[in-house]
C-alpha positions as CSV (number, residue, x, y, z in Angstrom):
1,M,0.1,-0.1,0.3
2,D,1.4,3.5,-1.0
3,K,1.4,6.6,1.0
4,L,-1.7,8.0,-0.5
5,E,-3.8,4.5,-0.1
6,Y,-2.8,4.6,3.8
7,A,-3.6,8.5,4.0
8,I,-7.0,8.1,2.5
9,R,-7.8,4.8,4.5
10,Q,-7.0,6.8,7.6
11,I,-8.8,9.7,6.6
12,R,-12.2,7.6,5.9
13,N,-11.9,5.6,8.9
14,C,-11.7,8.9,11.3
15,D,-14.5,9.5,13.6
16,F,-13.8,13.0,14.6
17,C,-14.1,14.4,11.0
18,N,-16.6,11.7,9.8
19,G,-14.2,10.7,6.9
20,T,-13.9,14.1,5.3
21,G,-10.3,15.0,6.5
22,N,-11.4,18.5,7.5
23,L,-13.6,19.9,10.4
24,Y,-16.0,22.9,9.6
25,W,-17.6,25.5,12.1
26,S,-20.3,27.5,11.0
27,V,-22.2,30.2,13.1
28,G,-24.8,32.2,11.2
29,E,-22.8,33.7,8.0
30,D,-19.8,32.9,9.5
31,F,-17.7,29.6,8.2
32,D,-14.5,28.5,9.2
33,S,-12.5,24.9,8.7
34,E,-9.3,23.5,9.3
35,V,-7.6,20.1,8.5
36,C,-8.3,17.2,10.5
37,P,-5.4,15.7,12.7
38,C,-6.0,12.5,10.6
39,N,-5.2,14.2,7.6
40,P,-1.3,15.2,8.0
41,Y,-0.8,15.7,4.3
42,E,-3.9,18.1,3.8
43,L,-5.5,16.1,1.0
44,I,-8.8,17.4,-0.5
45,L,-11.2,14.8,-1.1
46,D,-14.4,14.8,-3.1
47,G,-16.2,11.4,-2.6
48,D,-13.5,8.9,-3.6
49,E,-11.6,11.4,-5.6
50,V,-8.3,13.3,-4.7
51,I,-8.8,17.1,-5.6
52,W,-5.5,17.8,-4.3
53,D,-2.6,15.9,-2.9
54,N,0.1,17.9,-1.5
55,G,2.6,16.5,-3.8
56,L,2.1,12.7,-2.6
57,L,1.7,11.6,-6.3
58,S,3.6,13.4,-9.2
59,E,1.8,14.9,-11.7
60,P,2.2,12.0,-14.3
61,Q,0.6,9.8,-11.9
62,L,-2.2,11.9,-11.0
63,L,-3.1,12.4,-14.3
64,A,-2.9,8.7,-15.2
65,S,-5.4,8.0,-12.3
66,M,-7.9,10.3,-13.4
67,E,-7.9,8.9,-16.8
68,A,-8.4,5.6,-15.5
69,N,-11.7,6.7,-13.7
């Protein structure tokens, strides 16, 4: 298992952020977010897709994984 797969599995199994990798707060119109401790690489996920990987994948690998989907 590579670093990215391990990181995604760790995020998906987190009870603190409910598998999103980020913590969100809102009060009225005010909104704030921060990275959950389960997400040390600050990945941005959309469902099962990685939107931003902070360099865990090289660009050619990221493009190839998008084409495979």
